[in-house]
Residue frames as qw, qx, qy, qz and C-alpha x, y, z in Angstrom:
[[0.473, 0.030, 0.796, 0.376, -63.83, -202.29, -124.21],
 [0.298, 0.313, -0.277, -0.858, -64.79, -200.78, -127.59],
 [0.773, 0.306, 0.376, -0.409, -67.84, -202.12, -129.37],
 [0.690, 0.090, 0.633, 0.339, -67.47, -204.45, -132.34],
 [0.419, 0.849, 0.296, 0.123, -68.55, -201.68, -134.65],
 [0.121, -0.945, 0.288, 0.094, -65.84, -199.38, -133.47],
 [0.591, -0.416, 0.643, 0.252, -63.29, -202.16, -133.59],
 [0.662, 0.454, 0.545, 0.242, -64.31, -203.10, -137.17],
 [0.286, 0.954, 0.062, 0.071, -63.91, -199.42, -138.19],
 [0.323, -0.821, 0.446, 0.149, -60.45, -199.28, -136.68],
 [0.705, -0.096, 0.646, 0.277, -59.40, -202.48, -138.33],
 [0.564, 0.703, 0.384, 0.200, -60.67, -201.09, -141.72],
 [0.034, 0.986, -0.152, -0.052, -58.77, -197.79, -141.15],
 [0.513, -0.582, 0.578, 0.253, -55.53, -199.67, -140.32],
 [0.727, 0.251, 0.588, 0.251, -55.96, -201.74, -143.45],
 [0.405, 0.880, 0.204, 0.142, -56.54, -198.64, -145.62],
 [0.173, -0.919, 0.347, 0.079, -53.54, -196.85, -143.96],
 [0.653, -0.333, 0.632, 0.252, -51.37, -199.85, -144.45],
 [0.645, 0.536, 0.475, 0.266, -52.30, -200.03, -148.18],
 [0.168, 0.985, 0.006, 0.041, -51.38, -196.27, -148.37],
 [0.407, -0.756, 0.484, 0.168, -48.04, -196.85, -146.85],
 [0.718, -0.048, 0.625, 0.304, -47.25, -199.82, -149.13],
 [0.552, 0.660, 0.429, 0.276, -48.26, -197.89, -152.30],
 [0.001, 0.997, -0.077, -0.030, -46.19, -194.85, -151.42],
 [0.752, 0.420, -0.243, 0.446, -42.63, -194.17, -152.39],
 [0.278, 0.225, -0.421, 0.833, -42.03, -191.71, -149.55],
 [0.448, -0.746, -0.449, -0.200, -43.59, -190.52, -146.34],
 [0.218, 0.352, -0.384, 0.825, -42.92, -187.90, -143.67],
 [0.472, -0.611, -0.632, 0.067, -44.14, -187.86, -140.22],
 [0.132, 0.436, -0.199, 0.868, -44.58, -184.56, -138.31],
 [0.227, -0.498, -0.655, 0.520, -45.70, -183.21, -134.95],
 [0.091, 0.584, 0.427, 0.684, -48.26, -180.73, -135.96],
 [0.375, -0.665, -0.499, 0.409, -48.60, -179.19, -132.48],
 [0.194, -0.608, -0.065, 0.767, -49.12, -175.39, -132.48],
 [0.140, 0.134, 0.570, 0.798, -50.15, -174.99, -136.13],
 [0.325, 0.328, 0.255, -0.850, -53.03, -172.53, -136.66],
 [0.615, 0.468, 0.612, -0.166, -56.14, -173.42, -138.74],
 [0.452, 0.851, -0.059, -0.260, -55.28, -170.98, -141.45],
 [0.029, -0.650, 0.733, 0.197, -51.66, -172.28, -141.68],
 [0.523, -0.025, 0.851, -0.041, -52.90, -175.79, -141.62],
 [0.642, 0.632, 0.372, -0.223, -55.36, -175.10, -144.47],
 [0.332, 0.830, -0.366, -0.258, -52.56, -173.46, -146.55],
 [0.235, -0.464, 0.850, 0.081, -50.20, -176.33, -145.84],
 [0.615, 0.236, 0.742, -0.125, -52.81, -179.02, -146.82],
 [0.578, 0.768, 0.110, -0.255, -53.61, -177.03, -149.98],
 [0.095, 0.774, -0.598, -0.184, -49.89, -176.94, -150.91],
 [0.336, -0.257, 0.905, 0.042, -49.38, -180.65, -150.24],
 [0.650, 0.452, 0.567, -0.229, -52.55, -181.52, -152.12],
 [0.513, 0.810, -0.126, -0.256, -51.47, -179.54, -155.23],
 [0.056, 0.636, -0.762, -0.107, -48.12, -181.42, -155.06],
 [0.778, 0.080, -0.561, -0.271, -49.93, -184.83, -155.04],
 [0.197, 0.204, -0.811, 0.512, -49.15, -185.50, -151.44],
 [0.612, -0.516, -0.540, -0.258, -51.76, -187.33, -149.25],
 [0.138, 0.295, -0.586, 0.743, -51.63, -185.69, -145.68],
 [0.638, -0.524, -0.381, -0.416, -53.65, -186.71, -142.71],
 [0.324, -0.536, 0.583, -0.518, -53.63, -186.71, -138.86],
 [0.744, -0.022, -0.654, -0.139, -53.38, -190.19, -137.40],
 [0.710, -0.644, 0.176, -0.226, -53.55, -191.85, -134.10],
 [0.008, 0.652, -0.758, 0.018, -50.05, -193.28, -133.06],
 [0.578, -0.123, 0.787, -0.176, -51.39, -196.73, -132.24],
 [0.739, 0.550, 0.307, -0.240, -53.17, -197.03, -135.49],
 [0.436, 0.813, -0.381, -0.066, -50.13, -195.82, -137.54],
 [0.313, -0.553, 0.768, -0.084, -47.95, -198.24, -135.58],
 [0.702, 0.153, 0.679, -0.147, -50.12, -201.26, -136.56],
 [0.677, 0.715, 0.079, -0.152, -50.41, -200.03, -140.17],
 [0.130, 0.813, -0.563, -0.072, -46.59, -199.56, -140.42],
 [0.451, -0.325, 0.828, -0.072, -46.04, -203.04, -139.13],
 [0.752, 0.392, 0.519, -0.107, -48.48, -204.47, -141.66],
 [0.515, 0.846, -0.105, -0.087, -46.75, -202.48, -144.40],
 [0.909, 0.054, -0.058, 0.408, -43.39, -203.79, -143.34],
 [0.247, 0.740, -0.209, 0.590, -41.96, -200.49, -142.22],
 [0.739, -0.502, -0.344, 0.288, -40.09, -201.01, -138.97],
 [0.505, 0.021, -0.168, 0.846, -38.47, -198.21, -136.94],
 [0.095, -0.549, -0.174, -0.812, -41.24, -195.66, -136.62],
 [0.609, -0.605, -0.513, 0.007, -42.45, -196.59, -133.07],
 [0.505, -0.315, -0.314, 0.740, -39.91, -194.45, -131.21],
 [0.046, 0.029, 0.083, 0.995, -41.29, -191.27, -132.73],
 [0.367, -0.471, -0.630, -0.496, -45.01, -192.17, -132.39],
 [0.330, -0.471, -0.587, 0.570, -45.75, -189.91, -129.49],
 [0.076, 0.460, 0.122, -0.876, -47.61, -186.59, -129.01],
 [0.578, 0.623, 0.180, -0.494, -49.41, -185.39, -132.11],
 [0.391, -0.195, 0.745, 0.505, -48.69, -187.14, -135.42],
 [0.646, 0.634, 0.092, -0.415, -49.58, -186.41, -139.03],
 [0.609, -0.139, 0.652, 0.429, -48.29, -188.26, -142.00],
 [0.460, 0.713, -0.171, -0.501, -47.73, -187.09, -145.62],
 [0.664, -0.044, 0.703, 0.250, -47.33, -189.72, -148.23],
 [0.421, 0.653, -0.272, -0.567, -46.67, -189.64, -151.99],
 [0.904, 0.166, 0.387, -0.073, -47.16, -192.30, -154.49],
 [0.807, 0.471, 0.168, 0.316, -44.77, -191.04, -157.01],
 [0.270, 0.812, -0.240, 0.458, -42.64, -188.05, -155.86],
 [0.738, -0.119, -0.481, 0.458, -39.82, -188.76, -153.43],
 [0.383, 0.040, -0.258, 0.886, -39.15, -185.14, -152.40],
 [0.166, -0.569, -0.347, -0.726, -42.42, -183.24, -152.43],
 [0.647, -0.658, -0.378, -0.076, -43.56, -184.05, -148.81],
 [0.686, -0.302, -0.151, 0.645, -40.09, -183.52, -147.35],
 [0.276, 0.279, 0.138, 0.910, -39.62, -180.19, -149.26],
 [0.281, -0.661, -0.327, -0.614, -43.03, -178.73, -148.21],
 [0.714, -0.621, -0.323, -0.024, -42.98, -179.84, -144.62],
 [0.696, -0.210, -0.131, 0.674, -39.47, -178.97, -143.87],
 [0.156, 0.420, 0.144, 0.882, -40.00, -175.47, -145.32],
 [0.465, -0.689, -0.261, -0.492, -42.95, -175.02, -143.00],
 [0.800, -0.465, -0.257, 0.277, -41.13, -176.49, -140.01],
 [0.525, 0.131, -0.104, 0.835, -38.32, -173.97, -140.61],
 [0.079, -0.475, -0.051, -0.875, -40.78, -171.08, -140.09],
 [0.683, -0.560, -0.274, -0.380, -42.63, -172.60, -137.15],
 [0.124, -0.575, 0.664, -0.463, -41.43, -172.94, -133.50],
 [0.653, -0.172, 0.599, -0.430, -43.62, -175.89, -132.59],
 [0.898, 0.360, 0.041, -0.252, -44.24, -177.78, -135.83],
 [0.238, -0.625, 0.724, 0.168, -41.52, -180.40, -136.31],
 [0.759, 0.310, -0.523, -0.233, -40.54, -183.16, -138.67],
 [0.775, -0.445, 0.377, -0.245, -40.35, -186.44, -136.67],
 [0.541, -0.234, 0.773, 0.237, -39.31, -189.11, -139.14],
 [0.650, 0.520, -0.129, -0.540, -39.84, -190.50, -142.52],
 [0.709, -0.062, 0.685, 0.157, -39.30, -193.38, -145.04],
 [0.412, 0.570, -0.439, -0.559, -38.31, -194.03, -148.52],
 [0.629, 0.246, -0.684, -0.277, -39.32, -197.21, -150.35],
 [0.862, -0.344, -0.351, -0.123, -40.35, -198.88, -147.11],
 [0.704, -0.043, -0.392, 0.590, -37.15, -198.02, -145.16],
 [0.297, -0.926, -0.180, 0.146, -37.08, -195.50, -142.33],
 [0.589, 0.473, -0.084, 0.649, -34.58, -192.74, -142.94],
 [0.468, -0.339, -0.384, 0.720, -32.86, -190.30, -140.77],
 [0.032, 0.894, 0.262, -0.361, -33.82, -186.64, -140.09],
 [0.206, -0.570, 0.436, 0.665, -30.60, -185.56, -141.96],
 [0.274, 0.118, 0.830, 0.472, -31.74, -187.52, -145.02],
 [0.122, 0.782, 0.611, -0.007, -35.15, -185.88, -144.93],
 [0.064, -0.868, -0.009, 0.492, -33.62, -182.46, -144.75],
 [0.254, -0.328, 0.641, 0.646, -31.30, -183.37, -147.64],
 [0.241, 0.437, 0.806, 0.319, -34.31, -184.44, -149.72],
 [0.060, 0.856, 0.440, -0.266, -36.01, -181.25, -148.88],
 [0.150, -0.719, 0.268, 0.623, -33.19, -179.27, -150.37],
 [0.381, 0.112, 0.754, 0.524, -33.45, -181.17, -153.79],
 [0.270, 0.201, -0.188, -0.923, -35.22, -179.30, -156.52],
 [0.725, 0.245, 0.364, -0.531, -38.56, -180.36, -157.66],
 [0.698, 0.171, 0.658, 0.225, -39.02, -183.20, -160.36],
 [0.491, 0.824, 0.273, 0.070, -39.88, -180.59, -163.04],
 [0.099, -0.928, 0.326, 0.151, -36.75, -178.56, -162.32],
 [0.555, -0.361, 0.711, 0.236, -34.57, -181.70, -162.59],
 [0.677, 0.436, 0.578, 0.132, -36.27, -182.72, -165.76],
 [0.283, 0.955, 0.068, -0.057, -35.69, -179.34, -167.17],
 [0.264, -0.783, 0.531, 0.190, -32.02, -179.42, -166.35],
 [0.624, -0.087, 0.742, 0.231, -31.64, -182.84, -168.03],
 [0.575, 0.683, 0.439, 0.097, -33.53, -181.79, -171.11],
 [0.053, 0.967, -0.189, -0.160, -31.37, -178.60, -171.25],
 [0.453, -0.561, 0.650, 0.241, -28.28, -180.68, -171.08],
 [0.624, 0.256, 0.705, 0.217, -29.50, -182.97, -173.89],
 [0.400, 0.859, 0.319, 0.025, -30.63, -179.97, -175.97],
 [0.225, -0.858, 0.245, 0.391, -27.30, -178.02, -175.67],
 [0.442, -0.264, 0.684, 0.517, -25.20, -180.07, -178.19],
 [0.390, 0.554, 0.694, 0.241, -28.05, -180.05, -180.73],
 [0.059, 0.964, 0.178, -0.190, -28.53, -176.33, -180.40],
 [0.307, -0.696, 0.445, 0.472, -24.72, -175.82, -180.85],
 [0.464, 0.116, 0.760, 0.440, -24.72, -178.04, -183.95],
 [0.285, 0.779, 0.551, 0.093, -27.68, -175.99, -185.39],
 [0.045, -0.945, 0.083, 0.313, -25.89, -172.67, -184.80],
 [0.391, -0.429, 0.622, 0.526, -22.76, -174.09, -186.54],
 [0.435, 0.372, 0.743, 0.346, -24.65, -175.28, -189.52],
 [0.182, 0.903, 0.390, -0.008, -26.42, -171.90, -189.74],
 [0.254, -0.810, 0.252, 0.464, -23.14, -170.16, -189.56],
 [0.427, -0.123, 0.719, 0.534, -21.75, -172.20, -192.45],
 [0.331, 0.667, 0.639, 0.194, -24.98, -171.48, -194.47],
 [0.027, -0.956, -0.159, 0.246, -24.73, -167.88, -193.73],
 [0.353, -0.605, 0.484, 0.524, -20.94, -167.70, -194.68],
 [0.429, 0.117, 0.764, 0.468, -21.54, -169.64, -197.85],
 [0.259, 0.804, 0.530, 0.072, -24.41, -167.38, -198.85],
 [0.113, -0.917, 0.105, 0.368, -22.22, -164.27, -198.33],
 [0.411, -0.366, 0.642, 0.533, -19.33, -165.82, -200.45],
 [0.440, 0.376, 0.745, 0.330, -21.70, -166.52, -203.26],
 [0.172, 0.925, 0.331, -0.078, -23.07, -163.08, -203.50],
 [0.250, -0.777, 0.347, 0.462, -19.56, -161.50, -203.39]]
């Protein structure tokens, strides 16, 4: 039987993890077995730069935190080694980075994930991973908005240039 101090630490950790799950828009669970220290360091750095919180968790503690956060359906994948990557504002960053790494590794695998508190399939996670980053999507949208204005500006400039030539002649 664990001591009261250890039990209180675990309860505090579950509460903290539950808040992290509630405040995130997306999360991805992975089996990190077989990852080297250097690869893990690179992976964590890339996730950190993308604003993703990544940590190794005990399956029983994650199960309790998920239930507290209202995320049902993760229990079947909570076996072996588990790490979770959560993001508070980017739906695709964790999936994109972890799926890219899983494709190059023989043992590292994506187990499950969730979006807005609902567990999603592995196919959906891989689909999310193929989406471009938020910055690329915003650039595409802004380019689409900018195209008509740029065309109009070129047309006005052509009229000005044509009228200027006619006046000189």
